[in-house]
VMD Tcl script that draws the C-alpha trace (Angstrom):
set ca {
  {164.59 15.66 99.88}
  {161.01 16.37 98.81}
  {159.44 19.28 100.68}
  {155.95 20.74 100.68}
  {154.55 23.97 102.02}
  {152.97 23.80 105.48}
  {149.58 24.49 103.90}
  {149.95 21.67 101.43}
  {151.25 19.42 104.17}
  {148.23 20.21 106.31}
  {145.85 19.37 103.46}
  {147.68 16.11 102.83}
  {147.61 15.33 106.53}
  {143.85 15.78 106.62}
  {143.51 13.44 103.68}
  {145.66 10.82 105.31}
  {143.73 11.02 108.56}
  {140.33 10.86 106.88}
  {141.45 7.85 104.89}
  {142.59 6.16 108.13}
  {145.94 5.12 106.66}
  {149.09 4.45 108.66}
  {151.33 6.14 106.12}
  {154.06 8.55 107.13}
  {152.95 12.14 106.50}
  {155.18 15.20 106.39}
  {153.67 17.72 108.81}
  {156.57 20.18 108.62}
  {159.65 20.25 106.36}
  {161.59 17.08 107.15}
  {159.28 16.06 110.03}
  {157.14 12.96 109.50}
  {154.32 11.52 111.59}
  {152.63 8.11 111.56}
  {149.35 7.42 113.35}
  {149.54 3.94 114.88}
  {146.83 1.32 114.71}
  {145.58 1.00 118.29}
  {143.70 -2.21 117.46}
  {147.07 -3.73 116.62}
  {148.69 -2.35 119.78}
  {150.58 0.44 118.08}
  {151.41 3.90 119.39}
  {152.14 6.78 117.06}
  {155.66 7.32 115.74}
  {157.64 9.60 113.46}
  {161.05 10.82 112.37}
  {163.01 14.01 111.76}
  {165.46 14.38 108.87}
  {168.38 16.55 110.02}
  {171.31 17.89 107.94}
  {173.56 14.90 108.54}
  {171.41 12.23 110.17}
  {167.87 11.13 111.02}
  {166.18 10.92 114.42}
  {163.28 8.46 114.80}
  {160.63 8.84 117.51}
  {159.15 5.64 118.98}
  {159.15 2.16 117.50}
  {155.79 0.50 118.28}
  {156.74 -2.97 117.02}
  {159.29 -4.60 114.66}
  {156.94 -4.37 111.66}
  {156.31 -0.65 112.15}
  {160.03 -0.09 112.72}
  {160.80 -1.75 109.39}
  {158.11 0.33 107.65}
  {159.54 3.51 109.19}
  {163.01 2.57 108.04}
  {161.84 1.91 104.49}
  {159.95 5.22 104.45}
  {163.06 7.07 105.62}
  {165.03 5.55 102.79}
  {162.57 6.94 100.24}
  {163.61 10.45 101.34}
  {167.27 10.20 102.41}
  {170.21 7.87 102.79}
  {171.43 9.64 105.93}
  {171.98 7.29 108.90}
  {169.27 6.92 111.51}
  {171.59 7.94 114.31}
  {169.06 8.15 117.14}
  {165.78 6.58 118.20}
  {163.90 8.45 120.94}
  {161.49 6.40 123.08}
  {158.79 8.52 124.73}
  {157.85 5.97 127.40}
  {158.59 2.39 128.40}
  {155.25 0.89 127.41}
  {155.53 -1.86 124.85}
  {153.44 -0.07 122.22}
  {156.16 2.60 122.08}
  {159.30 0.49 122.26}
  {158.43 -2.94 120.87}
  {160.57 -2.31 117.79}
  {163.69 -0.98 119.53}
  {165.69 -4.04 118.52}
  {165.25 -3.29 114.82}
  {166.86 0.15 115.22}
  {169.70 -1.00 117.48}
  {170.47 -3.74 114.95}
  {170.79 -0.99 112.35}
  {173.24 0.89 114.59}
  {170.94 3.55 116.05}
  {171.57 4.87 119.56}
  {168.45 4.83 121.71}
  {167.60 7.92 123.75}
  {165.25 7.10 126.62}
  {164.33 8.30 130.07}
  {167.14 7.50 132.48}
  {164.91 5.00 134.31}
  {164.30 3.11 131.07}
  {167.99 3.29 130.15}
  {168.79 1.60 133.45}
  {166.22 -1.09 132.70}
  {167.95 -1.73 129.36}
  {171.34 -1.88 131.09}
  {170.13 -4.18 133.88}
  {168.59 -6.57 131.35}
  {171.81 -6.70 129.31}
  {170.00 -5.54 126.18}
  {172.44 -5.12 123.27}
  {172.81 -1.65 121.77}
  {173.85 1.89 122.67}
  {171.61 3.86 125.03}
  {171.53 7.41 126.35}
  {169.47 8.33 129.41}
  {167.66 11.64 129.97}
  {166.94 12.60 133.58}
  {166.03 16.21 132.82}
  {166.77 17.67 129.38}
  {168.93 16.88 126.36}
  {169.52 19.31 123.50}
  {170.49 18.04 120.04}
  {171.65 20.27 117.19}
  {172.46 19.16 113.67}
  {173.08 21.99 111.26}
  {169.82 23.90 111.00}
  {167.82 21.44 113.08}
  {167.57 21.74 116.84}
  {165.50 19.59 119.15}
  {164.91 19.43 122.87}
  {164.30 16.09 124.54}
  {162.98 16.57 128.05}
  {161.01 15.13 130.93}
  {158.92 16.80 133.61}
  {158.92 13.77 135.84}
  {156.16 11.20 136.10}
  {153.06 12.38 134.23}
  {151.48 9.57 132.21}
  {154.28 7.26 133.33}
  {157.61 7.33 135.18}
  {159.52 7.25 131.87}
  {157.85 10.06 129.90}
  {159.93 11.97 127.37}
  {158.81 14.78 125.06}
  {160.53 16.01 121.90}
  {160.24 19.62 120.76}
  {161.51 21.16 117.54}
  {161.65 24.94 118.13}
  {162.15 25.96 114.48}
  {159.14 24.12 113.11}
  {157.13 24.18 116.33}
  {156.48 20.43 116.20}
  {156.08 18.61 119.51}
  {156.08 14.84 120.00}
  {154.40 14.24 123.37}
  {154.24 10.50 123.75}
  {151.27 9.61 125.94}
  {151.49 12.82 127.93}
  {148.92 13.92 125.34}
  {146.52 11.50 123.67}
  {143.85 12.41 121.15}
  {141.56 9.43 121.41}
  {139.75 7.49 124.16}
  {142.61 5.32 125.37}
  {144.34 7.34 128.11}
  {146.04 5.10 130.66}
  {146.44 6.28 134.25}
  {147.80 3.19 135.98}
  {151.35 4.53 136.33}
  {150.48 8.21 136.30}
  {151.00 11.04 138.74}
  {147.75 12.97 138.27}
  {148.99 16.25 139.76}
  {152.23 16.30 137.79}
  {150.43 15.22 134.62}
  {148.17 18.26 134.95}
  {151.23 20.48 135.50}
  {153.04 18.91 132.54}
  {150.13 19.54 130.21}
  {150.29 23.16 131.34}
  {153.94 23.27 130.30}
  {153.08 21.67 126.96}
  {150.44 24.30 126.33}
  {152.86 27.12 127.16}
  {155.30 25.89 124.50}
  {152.85 27.11 121.87}
  {153.62 24.28 119.46}
  {152.39 24.62 115.88}
  {151.82 20.87 115.56}
  {151.33 18.38 118.38}
  {152.01 14.72 117.66}
  {150.29 12.82 120.50}
  {151.05 9.30 121.65}
  {147.74 8.08 120.18}
  {145.25 9.66 117.82}
  {145.53 12.36 115.18}
  {148.20 15.03 115.16}
  {146.69 18.46 115.54}
  {147.32 22.20 115.52}
  {146.47 23.39 119.05}
  {146.16 27.02 117.97}
  {143.46 26.19 115.42}
  {143.73 25.14 111.81}
  {143.67 21.99 109.82}
  {142.15 19.44 112.17}
  {139.18 21.22 113.73}
  {138.00 18.27 115.77}
  {141.33 18.16 117.64}
  {142.02 21.86 118.12}
  {141.24 21.85 121.81}
  {142.73 18.45 122.66}
  {145.30 19.78 125.13}
  {142.71 21.83 126.97}
  {140.18 18.99 126.92}
  {142.70 16.55 128.36}
  {143.78 18.92 131.11}
  {140.17 19.70 131.99}
  {139.37 16.00 132.09}
  {142.27 15.19 134.41}
  {141.52 18.15 136.71}
  {137.82 17.26 136.88}
  {138.63 13.58 137.46}
  {141.02 14.42 140.29}
  {138.60 16.88 141.89}
  {135.57 14.57 141.64}
  {137.50 11.65 143.13}
  {138.93 13.95 145.80}
  {135.38 15.01 146.75}
  {134.63 11.38 147.53}
  {137.91 10.83 149.39}
  {137.44 13.87 151.65}
  {134.17 12.31 152.84}
  {135.85 9.02 153.72}
  {134.19 6.96 151.00}
  {135.37 3.59 149.73}
  {136.72 2.90 146.27}
  {133.49 1.05 145.41}
  {131.35 4.02 146.45}
  {133.66 6.42 144.64}
  {133.45 4.49 141.37}
  {129.67 4.49 141.70}
  {129.45 8.21 142.44}
  {131.96 9.85 140.12}
  {130.89 11.19 136.74}
  {133.04 13.47 134.59}
  {131.77 15.32 131.56}
  {133.75 14.48 128.44}
  {135.14 11.23 129.81}
  {134.24 9.48 126.55}
  {137.04 11.43 124.86}
  {139.68 9.64 126.94}
  {138.06 6.47 128.30}
  {136.64 4.15 125.66}
  {134.07 2.43 127.91}
  {132.72 2.27 131.47}
  {135.40 -0.15 132.56}
  {138.17 2.11 131.31}
  {136.59 5.06 133.14}
  {136.29 2.98 136.32}
  {140.00 2.17 135.92}
  {140.72 5.92 135.69}
  {138.72 6.57 138.87}
  {140.48 3.69 140.63}
  {143.93 4.92 139.63}
  {143.27 8.43 140.94}
  {141.62 7.10 144.11}
  {144.72 5.02 144.73}
  {146.95 8.06 144.38}
  {144.85 10.28 146.65}
  {144.71 7.64 149.39}
  {148.28 6.39 149.03}
  {150.92 6.89 151.73}
  {152.07 10.47 151.73}
  {155.47 10.94 150.06}
  {158.19 12.07 152.41}
  {159.23 15.69 151.84}
  {162.80 16.05 150.56}
  {165.35 16.94 153.21}
  {166.09 20.61 153.64}
  {165.20 23.70 155.57}
  {162.84 25.28 153.04}
  {159.36 25.82 154.50}
  {156.75 23.36 153.22}
  {153.01 23.27 153.80}
  {150.65 20.33 154.19}
  {147.10 21.40 153.30}
  {144.13 19.25 154.34}
  {141.20 20.55 152.32}
  {137.60 19.77 151.38}
  {134.55 18.22 153.00}
  {130.89 17.44 152.33}
  {129.90 21.11 152.12}
  {133.19 22.44 150.76}
  {134.35 20.61 147.59}
  {138.14 20.68 147.25}
  {137.82 21.73 143.59}
  {137.20 25.36 144.53}
  {139.68 25.45 147.42}
  {142.84 24.19 145.75}
  {143.37 26.76 142.92}
  {143.36 29.88 145.17}
  {145.63 28.19 147.70}
  {148.01 27.11 144.93}
  {148.08 30.70 143.69}
  {148.78 32.07 147.17}
  {151.63 29.65 147.91}
  {153.14 30.22 144.49}
  {153.39 33.94 145.26}
  {155.68 33.25 148.20}
  {157.52 30.32 146.63}
  {156.38 27.84 149.28}
  {155.85 24.22 148.32}
  {152.46 22.78 149.30}
  {151.25 19.19 149.42}
  {147.47 18.77 149.25}
  {145.89 16.11 151.42}
  {142.35 14.76 151.01}
  {142.34 11.59 153.09}
  {141.84 12.51 156.76}
  {143.45 9.25 157.85}
  {146.77 10.60 156.58}
  {146.87 13.42 159.12}
  {149.38 11.74 161.40}
  {152.48 12.65 163.39}
  {154.73 10.80 160.98}
  {153.23 12.55 157.93}
  {153.67 15.96 159.54}
  {157.42 15.40 159.77}
  {159.25 17.44 157.16}
  {156.51 20.09 156.97}
  {156.69 23.45 158.69}
  {153.04 24.47 158.20}
  {149.72 22.65 158.53}
  {146.77 24.28 156.78}
  {143.23 22.97 157.29}
  {140.13 24.14 155.43}
  {137.46 21.57 156.23}
  {135.23 20.44 159.08}
  {135.39 17.30 161.22}
  {132.56 15.38 159.56}
  {132.91 12.50 157.10}
  {129.97 11.07 155.15}
  {131.12 7.56 154.16}
  {127.63 6.36 153.24}
  {126.81 9.21 150.90}
  {124.30 11.59 152.52}
  {122.80 9.21 155.07}
  {124.83 10.02 158.15}
  {128.03 11.75 159.21}
  {130.81 10.60 161.53}
  {133.47 12.66 163.31}
  {136.90 11.69 162.03}
  {139.43 13.47 164.28}
  {140.97 10.94 166.67}
  {142.79 11.61 169.97}
  {146.00 10.50 168.25}
  {145.50 13.07 165.48}
  {144.75 15.82 168.01}
  {147.94 14.89 169.83}
  {149.86 14.99 166.53}
  {148.57 18.51 165.82}
  {149.35 19.60 169.38}
  {152.90 18.27 169.32}
  {153.55 19.56 165.81}
  {152.66 23.15 166.75}
  {154.22 23.04 170.22}
  {157.52 21.95 168.68}
  {157.57 25.01 166.41}
  {155.24 24.18 163.52}
  {152.71 26.63 162.14}
  {148.95 26.07 161.93}
  {146.74 28.04 159.55}
  {143.13 27.09 160.38}
  {140.75 28.46 157.77}
  {136.98 28.89 157.70}
  {135.32 25.85 159.27}
  {138.51 24.36 160.76}
  {137.02 25.51 164.08}
  {134.67 22.52 163.79}
  {137.04 19.54 163.69}
  {135.71 18.05 166.93}
  {132.20 19.43 167.21}
  {129.72 22.15 166.34}
  {129.63 23.90 169.70}
  {131.73 25.46 172.47}
  {132.26 22.30 174.54}
  {135.79 22.03 175.87}
  {137.96 19.67 173.85}
  {141.69 19.18 173.41}
  {141.52 20.58 169.88}
  {139.48 23.63 170.98}
  {142.12 24.45 173.58}
  {144.89 24.22 170.98}
  {143.14 26.36 168.41}
  {141.74 28.74 170.99}
  {138.26 29.01 169.48}
  {135.21 26.96 168.57}
  {132.53 26.93 165.88}
  {129.69 29.30 166.74}
  {127.47 29.29 163.64}
  {127.43 31.20 160.38}
  {125.19 33.24 158.15}
  {123.96 32.64 154.61}
  {126.43 31.41 152.03}
  {126.10 34.68 150.12}
  {125.99 37.11 153.02}
  {127.42 40.55 152.22}
  {129.61 42.00 154.94}
  {132.71 44.10 155.58}
  {136.00 42.71 156.80}
  {137.76 45.34 158.88}
  {141.41 45.24 159.89}
  {141.55 46.01 163.62}
  {145.29 45.53 164.10}
  {147.25 46.90 161.18}
  {150.75 46.58 162.62}
  {150.75 42.76 162.70}
  {152.67 40.86 159.96}
  {149.52 38.91 159.00}
  {147.56 42.10 158.21}
  {150.45 44.12 156.84}
  {149.39 45.75 153.58}
  {145.81 44.47 153.92}
  {142.94 46.92 153.45}
  {139.35 46.69 154.70}
  {137.24 44.93 152.07}
  {133.72 43.93 151.18}
  {133.06 40.20 151.20}
  {130.36 37.90 149.91}
  {130.83 34.70 151.86}
  {129.43 32.43 154.53}
  {130.28 34.59 157.57}
  {131.59 32.40 160.37}
  {131.50 33.75 163.93}
  {134.10 31.84 165.99}
  {133.90 31.97 169.76}
  {137.24 32.71 171.46}
  {138.16 30.63 174.55}
  {141.68 31.84 175.37}
  {143.06 35.07 176.75}
  {146.11 35.29 174.51}
  {144.32 35.49 171.14}
  {145.30 38.65 169.26}
  {142.30 39.76 167.20}
  {143.37 40.99 163.77}
  {140.13 41.15 161.77}
  {136.43 41.47 162.39}
  {133.43 40.93 160.14}
  {130.66 43.56 160.22}
  {127.15 42.91 158.96}
  {124.83 45.75 159.98}
  {125.13 46.05 163.75}
  {126.53 42.52 164.07}
  {130.26 42.08 164.57}
  {132.29 38.88 164.84}
  {135.92 37.82 164.97}
  {137.19 37.23 161.42}
  {140.82 36.48 162.13}
  {143.22 36.12 165.04}
  {146.62 34.71 165.99}
  {148.05 33.07 169.07}
  {151.18 31.25 170.23}
  {151.12 27.58 171.24}
  {154.36 26.30 172.69}
  {157.07 27.22 170.20}
  {154.59 27.37 167.31}
  {152.21 29.89 165.82}
  {148.49 29.63 165.05}
  {146.41 31.82 162.76}
  {142.69 31.52 162.10}
  {141.07 33.18 159.06}
  {137.29 32.82 158.99}
  {136.54 33.40 155.30}
  {136.62 30.57 152.75}
  {133.22 29.20 151.73}
  {133.47 30.17 148.06}
  {136.28 30.40 145.53}
  {135.74 34.10 144.84}
  {136.52 35.09 148.45}
  {139.69 32.97 148.48}
  {140.75 34.67 145.26}
  {139.97 38.15 146.58}
  {143.07 40.38 146.50}
  {142.96 41.14 150.23}
  {142.28 37.51 151.13}
  {145.26 36.40 149.04}
  {147.40 38.87 151.01}
  {146.09 37.43 154.26}
  {146.79 33.83 153.22}
  {150.34 34.58 152.09}
  {151.11 36.75 155.10}
  {149.67 34.14 157.47}
  {151.61 31.29 155.85}
  {154.86 33.25 156.25}
  {154.11 34.36 159.83}
  {153.14 30.85 160.89}
  {156.52 29.74 159.55}
  {158.29 32.39 161.60}
  {158.98 34.52 158.53}
  {158.10 38.18 158.85}
  {158.60 40.56 155.98}
}
mol new
graphics top color blue
foreach p $ca { graphics top sphere $p radius 0.5 }
foreach p [lrange $ca 0 end-1] q [lrange $ca 1 end] { graphics top cylinder $p $q radius 0.2 }
display resetview
């Protein structure tokens, strides 16, 4: 078999890309890549020559499959034992029949394997529900899925020795990302896993192959980071519209994401991206899996508090204690049925929605939702009310059902960048255990307490002015904790604040360490 050095291969690859050909190019010894013609409905494809057989990756259509087969035969007469399909979309599997006719076994996501079986498709098929390892002499490869990212049938192929990674459409390097079947959160997580692999060459589902650590294809060096940033920004910008109760039409009109032209080829495609994410963020909440492990439901973000800055510090805090958290943006989904299966409700937002952009606000908390919160806590659930969660039903001390549950009301705040000290006034409580006094720069809220059983844990001190900064109380069989900080990301990321969040989440769940 003809082999070239990696340097020579990189130079040849650049030449092939600049010429716009669809020829197979060796990007590592025995590993070949073909950039598909999107105008003709083709995804990328490739193959790996092992010691005793060949493994093909994707078969966009019968013509490409035949071309791949002929190209393989110019290098080896070893059998093409396996064809790996990276997702069920037709531009990746249109040529499957050619390979099965030649005797290849198809490796696909287990969901796609079942589709093949249910349709009675001729051929041999292996399903991957998690991970499959193949070894042939000196060649090893890992075929794995991280669940629904770009699609429910995503598979990735990694070659540890050469560092080559075939991603399917989990990574694309041109403006044709498709989000219709995606899971935006898990796609972001999966791209993080891809990045951590540290691949030498990434072969995306569409567009040029590239070296993510820098090198031959400068224009594509940061593709993984760009894609992740795009998806995060898209999710956060759509979420900012959803938390204000805005319609899909208003959301499409409002959302703009820098760099969208790298992944959406026109305004319609970008609108489709926005619509897909909007649909996910307003969809029925998935039921938590059965089990006794504590799980948190976090309702975050409002007109004055974009969810983009709130989510990362909360994710970090919950990761430290190994507690699963589901983020909720659509206030309509805060219901008794959706609280089932969760042991903790966290709220960091106020009670105002702005459905008509900035023209007027409406209060969203309904009597049914207040009852759901009441019954959830009284039955033993935990409630972590952060920052402006004192203001779900109003901006004053008037008696309400929610005020009586929480035990406090909104009583104003200072400047968004006020400098003050947070002092621990009760150090022997599990929520404040290990927490030191600290300096804060934040919007200092000053909740007014309305119950006798509130245990004050923290106070904020600005000059001669003191205010409650944190307290706990019992409601029925459940536990409530209020932490007043949270207007900016830096305060949520503060070391002492992270301790408070993790301690409070555990205490509200009845876990004391």
